[in-house]
C-alpha positions in Angstrom: 71.2 70.9 100.6 70.6 74.7 100.2 69.7 76.5 103.4 66.0 76.6 102.0 65.9 72.8 101.7 67.3 72.4 105.1 64.7 74.5 106.5 62.1 72.5 104.6 63.5 69.3 105.9 63.6 70.3 109.6 59.7 71.4 109.0 59.1 67.9 107.7 61.2 66.1 110.4 58.9 68.0 113.1 55.7 67.2 111.2 56.7 63.7 110.8 57.5 63.3 114.5 53.9 64.6 115.4 51.9 62.8 112.6 53.9 59.6 111.7 52.7 60.2 108.3 54.4 57.7 105.9 54.3 60.1 103.0 56.4 62.7 105.2 58.7 60.0 105.7 59.1 58.9 102.1 59.6 62.7 101.3 62.3 63.1 103.8 63.9 59.6 102.6 64.4 61.2 99.3 65.8 64.5 100.6 68.3 62.7 102.8 69.4 59.9 100.2 72.3 61.8 99.4 73.5 62.0 102.7 73.4 58.1 103.0 75.0 57.7 99.7 78.1 60.1 100.8 78.9 57.9 103.8 78.6 54.8 101.4 81.1 56.3 99.4 83.6 56.6 102.1 83.1 52.8 102.8 83.0 51.0 99.4 85.4 48.1 100.3 87.0 46.4 97.5 85.2 43.1 97.9 81.6 44.0 98.8 79.0 45.1 96.4 78.4 48.6 96.7 74.6 48.4 95.9 74.4 46.1 98.9 76.1 48.8 101.2 73.8 51.2 99.8 70.5 49.4 100.7 72.0 48.8 104.2 72.6 52.5 104.3 69.2 53.3 103.3 67.6 51.0 105.8 69.7 52.7 108.3 68.4 56.2 107.2 64.7 55.3 107.4 65.5 54.1 111.0 67.2 57.4 111.7 64.1 59.0 110.4 61.7 57.2 112.6 63.8 57.6 115.7 64.8 61.4 115.5 63.3 63.5 118.0 63.5 67.1 116.7 62.1 68.6 120.0 65.9 68.4 121.3 66.8 70.7 118.7 69.7 68.9 117.3 70.8 68.5 113.5 69.3 65.6 111.9 72.7 64.9 110.2 74.5 64.5 113.6 72.0 61.8 114.4 71.7 59.9 111.1 75.3 59.8 110.0 76.6 57.6 113.2 73.5 55.6 112.7 74.4 54.7 109.2 77.9 54.3 109.7 76.9 51.7 112.9 74.9 49.9 110.4 77.4 49.7 107.6 80.2 48.5 110.2 78.0 45.6 111.5 77.2 44.7 107.9 80.8 44.6 106.9 81.9 42.6 110.0 79.1 40.1 109.3 79.7 39.9 105.4 82.8 42.0 104.5 85.1 39.3 104.1 83.0 36.5 103.1 83.9 37.1 99.5 86.9 35.5 98.3 90.2 38.0 98.0 93.2 36.7 95.9 96.0 35.3 97.7 98.2 37.8 96.0 96.4 40.8 97.0 96.2 39.6 100.7 100.1 39.4 100.7 100.2 42.8 99.1 98.2 44.2 101.8 100.4 42.8 104.7 103.4 44.1 102.8 102.0 47.6 102.7 101.0 47.2 106.4 104.3 46.8 107.3 105.8 49.3 105.2 103.4 52.1 106.2 105.2 53.2 109.6 108.4 53.5 107.6 106.8 55.6 104.6 105.2 57.9 107.2 108.5 58.4 109.4 110.4 59.3 106.0 107.8 61.8 105.0 106.9 63.1 108.5 103.2 62.7 108.0 100.7 60.0 107.4 101.0 59.2 103.6 98.4 59.5 101.0 97.6 57.0 98.6 99.6 58.7 95.7 102.8 58.7 98.2 102.2 55.2 99.1 101.9 54.5 95.4 105.1 56.3 94.5 107.3 54.8 97.6 106.3 51.3 96.4 106.3 51.8 92.9 102.8 50.7 92.5 100.0 52.1 90.8 97.5 54.3 93.0 94.4 52.4 92.0 96.1 49.1 93.0 97.1 50.8 96.2 93.6 52.0 96.9 92.3 48.4 96.4 95.0 46.9 98.6 94.1 49.3 101.5 90.3 48.6 101.1 91.3 44.8 101.6 93.5 45.8 104.8 90.2 48.0 105.9 87.7 45.0 105.7 90.3 42.3 106.9 91.3 44.2 110.0 87.8 45.2 111.4 89.7 48.0 113.4 90.5 49.7 110.3 86.9 49.9 108.8 86.5 53.3 110.4 89.5 54.6 108.7 87.9 53.3 105.3 85.5 56.3 105.3 88.2 58.8 105.7 90.3 60.4 102.6 93.9 59.5 102.0 96.0 60.8 104.8 92.8 61.7 106.8 93.7 60.5 110.3 91.1 62.4 112.4 88.1 60.8 110.8 88.1 58.0 113.0 88.3 60.2 116.1 85.4 62.2 114.8 83.3 58.9 114.3 84.2 57.7 117.8 83.0 61.1 119.2 79.6 60.8 117.2 78.9 57.0 118.0 77.0 55.7 120.7 76.0 59.1 122.6 73.1 59.6 124.6 70.5 62.2 124.0 72.3 64.6 126.6 75.6 64.1 125.0 74.1 64.9 121.7 72.8 68.3 122.9 76.1 69.1 124.3 77.7 68.2 121.0 75.1 70.5 119.2 76.2 73.4 121.5 79.8 72.8 121.4 80.0 72.7 117.4 77.8 76.1 117.3 80.6 77.5 119.6 83.5 76.3 117.7 85.7 79.2 116.1 86.0 79.3 112.4 87.3 77.6 110.4 87.0 74.7 112.8 83.2 75.1 113.0 82.8 75.0 109.1 85.1 72.0 109.0 83.1 69.9 111.4 79.9 70.9 109.7 81.1 69.9 106.4 82.5 66.6 108.0 79.2 65.8 109.5 77.7 66.3 106.0 80.0 63.7 104.6 82.8 65.6 103.0 86.3 64.4 103.2 89.2 66.6 104.4 90.5 66.8 100.7 87.1 68.2 99.6 87.0 70.7 102.3 90.6 71.7 101.8 89.5 72.7 98.2 86.6 74.7 99.6 88.8 76.5 101.9 91.7 76.8 99.5 94.2 75.5 102.0 96.0 72.1 102.5 94.6 68.7 103.7 97.3 68.7 106.3 95.7 72.3 107.6 92.1 71.0 107.5 93.5 68.0 109.7 95.2 70.5 112.1 92.1 72.4 112.6 90.0 69.2 113.0 92.2 68.0 115.6 91.9 71.0 117.6 88.0 71.1 117.0 87.6 67.5 118.3 89.7 68.2 121.3 87.2 71.1 122.1 84.2 68.7 121.4 85.5 66.1 123.6 86.1 68.6 126.5 82.6 70.0 125.9 81.0 66.6 126.1 83.4 64.8 128.8 84.7 67.7 130.6 
């Protein structure tokens, strides 16, 4: 959204909170659909219909619009993204592994899972999809599909599926956002505002649904640098919220 669109959305959220006019909710839904879709794009497991995920995300978005209280002065995104993520995670836990996966792919998933620590130690960092493919002489698309299998099979990996390649801090950010009470949410809003640049910019873009690699391109720095800045920011945010 542009700054003008964000201002309009804020005004509509305030009006909807007072009037509960369904026409305003419909307008807000249209304005924030790209936000829901950006979250879906980070999940998109190999064996789950993306349209099903999209519909779940839309339902969560409507729920977020209904429950958001603008009087607390917080960004709608910081409330909506965890709501959508939580809904998709529940859906994946319930239905994500119900669709049959070829045995060969499951075997490949376990094989890669065993090799990942070795590859990471060799490279000195968490490997990207491209690096895993090179190390194992596999195609990048094949590796991406196999990692999707691993993400759905192991529910503890679902959060990492919304991160990009060697992005290892996304799960920490999601954990920080999830299951907060209203007081924590207010503290988070203040803490984000107080972050130094480029940490503030990075966290704001992450809350908008951008991946580390996308932010790296915007800042013209490496993804590893974005990851380091994000880790520092998350540490500051944890300290601000939990002391």
